[in-house]
C-alpha positions, 0 to 999 in steps of 0.5 A: 499499500505504498501508494497510500503514503500521502503524509501523516494523516490518521483516521479511525475506522469503526465497525458497527453492528447493532451498537448500543446507546453508549456507542456515541460515548465511544466515538466522542472518545475516539474523536479525542485521538483522531479528527476523522472517523469512518463508521462502517455499519454492517447492517444494523437494525433501525433501532441501532441505526439511531445511535450511528445517526447521532454520531453523523451529526459530528463534524468529520464523521463518515459512514458506510451503511451496509444493507446486510452484515458482510462480516468484519474482514469486508467491512475492514477492507471497505474502511481501508479502501476508504481511508486510501482513497482519502489519502490517509497514511494510517488507520486505527481500527476499533469495533463498536465496543472499543473504548480507548 
């Protein structure tokens, strides 16, 4: 992935599947570490999507909504592809339960 090295830009990739209400707290903590976050949702229910949509109101939050659960590997690959396309040099990965 040498073609992705465009500076020292760092993003966080957060994979979700039916996150709980504490999810927004985790996103706020991750934002203390990086300015730009990508959330890749793996087909969460409508009830859980409201927590992801709350996060989308924050600046520099990007979201990929998968219509079904494609698995963690596919979601991570989507995230890395997005990070590379947006010229990030590094990506830190989390799941919805991660609290840095």
